[in-house]
Steps between C-alpha positions, in 0.01 A plus 500: 500500500588701190348843439366610161826666390699201611274266302611654171866474602448137605328428169797636308749304708306174459466558124878549479558184704260307278689615189828395663376152591341455157838573340660237725234245405544584131873435536449173691148357520619234744600762760252418777602800709433741214165337426412522868599868489251555217221346707581719800495812281159404359368455852635836615373677189160346562505622859584855389236499225244378751592783740456744209151356435613366162319172555530357148872580486547334840317188383716486187822527703382236745392269217841538330675422828278200556574360155874545551484326838308211341766468230769490769321212671443319170867535407624379839239269654732407785563860601313521829573871533340576162193295591468675836539844342226416248270390781568813705452718194163335431394552861585871470309530174175339607362817660600694187277292271784386277452166332706266711278197458741280307622236739864445571658229289501157657802438716718211403603327825852462357535878518397536863 
């Protein structure tokens, strides 16, 4: 569990990581690992903002992460890992009142 002083340091680290992964995505939008890195940073930034009682900022980070995860699934419908990560992310967000109501895309049996 992070203490108050550590929260600010974590926030700065996650913001730096987010900038790094965004640069990678800008250089190669097809880089799944970089796009996944962006989603993880959004999740961590949301967690820190929530711990700092910055509820609206946390929701915004979580919503951005959710949208990126949805785009990963849309871009690679056969990627079981991406689908699972989206599902787990949604399960984590439900208690945080983030809009996670959009259903997962239909699964094409050819991709299973």
